C-alpha positions as CSV (number, residue, x, y, z in Angstrom):
1,M,-2.7,-1.1,7.6
2,R,-4.0,0.8,4.6
3,G,-1.6,2.7,2.0
4,A,-1.9,4.4,-1.3
5,T,0.5,6.4,-3.7
6,V,0.4,7.6,-7.2
7,V,2.6,6.0,-9.6
8,D,4.9,8.8,-11.3
9,E,7.5,8.6,-14.1
10,R,9.8,6.4,-11.6
11,G,7.4,3.5,-12.2
12,V,5.6,0.9,-10.4
13,E,8.5,-0.8,-8.6
14,A,9.8,2.6,-7.1
15,A,6.3,3.7,-6.0
16,T,5.5,0.1,-4.5
17,L,8.9,0.2,-2.7
18,E,8.4,3.9,-1.5
19,L,4.8,2.9,0.0
20,L,5.6,-0.3,1.5
21,S,8.8,1.1,3.3
22,A,6.4,4.1,4.6
23,V,4.0,1.7,5.9
24,V,6.5,-0.4,7.8
25,A,8.3,2.6,9.1
26,R,5.2,4.4,10.5
27,N,4.0,1.4,12.3
28,G,7.6,0.0,13.3
29,C,6.4,-3.7,12.2
30,A,8.9,-6.5,11.3
31,L,8.2,-8.3,8.0
32,E,7.8,-11.6,9.8
33,D,4.8,-10.2,11.5
34,L,3.0,-9.5,8.3
35,A,0.2,-11.9,7.6
36,A,-0.5,-11.0,3.8
37,A,-0.5,-7.9,1.8
38,I,-3.4,-7.2,-1.1
39,F,-2.4,-4.7,-3.7
40,T,-5.0,-2.9,-6.0
41,V,-4.3,-1.3,-9.3
42,P,-6.5,0.7,-11.5
43,D,-7.1,0.1,-15.6
44,D,-4.8,2.7,-16.4
45,L,-2.0,0.7,-14.8
46,P,-2.5,-2.6,-17.0
47,D,1.1,-4.2,-16.7
48,A,1.7,-3.1,-13.1
49,N,2.7,-5.9,-10.5
50,P,3.5,-4.1,-7.3
51,A,3.3,-7.8,-5.7
52,A,6.3,-8.9,-7.8
53,A,8.1,-5.7,-7.0
54,A,7.4,-6.4,-3.2
55,R,8.6,-10.1,-3.6
56,A,11.8,-9.0,-5.4
57,H,12.8,-6.6,-2.4
58,G,12.4,-9.0,0.8
59,W,8.6,-9.4,1.1
60,D,9.0,-13.1,-0.4
61,L,7.6,-14.9,2.7
62,V,4.7,-12.5,3.0
63,P,1.6,-14.0,1.2
64,L,1.0,-11.1,-1.6
65,L,-2.4,-10.9,-3.6
66,L,-2.9,-8.3,-6.9
67,V,-6.5,-7.4,-8.0
68,Q,-8.0,-5.1,-10.4
69,E,-9.6,-2.3,-8.7
70,H,-13.1,-1.4,-9.9
71,G,-12.6,2.4,-10.2
72,G,-15.7,4.3,-9.1
73,A,-16.1,7.9,-7.5
74,T,-12.9,7.5,-5.6
75,A,-10.7,6.6,-8.7
76,I,-7.4,8.5,-8.9
77,A,-5.5,8.0,-12.0
78,R,-2.6,5.8,-11.5
79,C,-3.2,5.1,-7.8
80,L,-1.6,2.0,-6.2
81,R,-3.4,0.8,-3.0
82,V,-2.4,-1.7,-0.5
83,L,-3.9,-3.5,2.5
84,V,-1.6,-5.0,4.8
85,L,-2.6,-7.5,7.3
86,W,-0.5,-7.3,10.6
87,N,-0.4,-9.6,13.4
88,T,-0.2,-7.4,16.3
89,T,-1.7,-6.6,19.6
90,R,-2.0,-2.9,18.8
91,T,-5.6,-1.5,18.7
92,Q,-7.0,-0.2,15.6
93,A,-6.6,3.5,16.9
94,E,-3.0,2.8,17.1
95,I,-2.6,1.7,13.6
96,R,-1.2,4.4,11.3
97,H,-2.3,4.2,7.6
98,T,0.0,5.8,5.1
99,Y,-1.4,7.7,1.9
100,L,1.6,9.6,-0.2
101,G,1.3,12.5,-2.5
102,P,-2.2,13.1,-4.2
103,A,-3.2,9.7,-2.7
104,A,-3.6,11.4,0.3
105,G,-6.9,12.9,-1.0
106,L,-8.5,9.4,-0.8
107,R,-8.5,9.6,3.0
108,P,-7.6,13.0,4.5
109,D,-8.7,11.9,7.7
110,L,-6.2,9.1,8.0
111,A,-3.4,10.4,5.8
112,G,-1.5,12.3,8.3
113,G,-2.2,10.4,11.7
114,T,-3.7,7.5,13.2
115,S,-7.0,5.5,12.1
């Protein structure tokens, strides 16, 4: 499952929790079925650690990885992205990706529906 949001004045922790809650809720998955989550952060969030925020809020048994984004043509300022690997029997077409706020512009084809 893919997801993204823009970090606002509430900060990285609030943005991370909002995004992860939405990803899980949209797909009806349980944390114990998650194989891993990979977060990316851009250069303009140098001290951001969404993995630590996730771990502190119940994702402590889910393997988590944080990487620096390369930027490029699809860069959105302060955009936090996540790729959640889920052990499921659902097809790719049944997976619902989650793009919140301005991050919906990254993938308007996926922001409001299924993959």
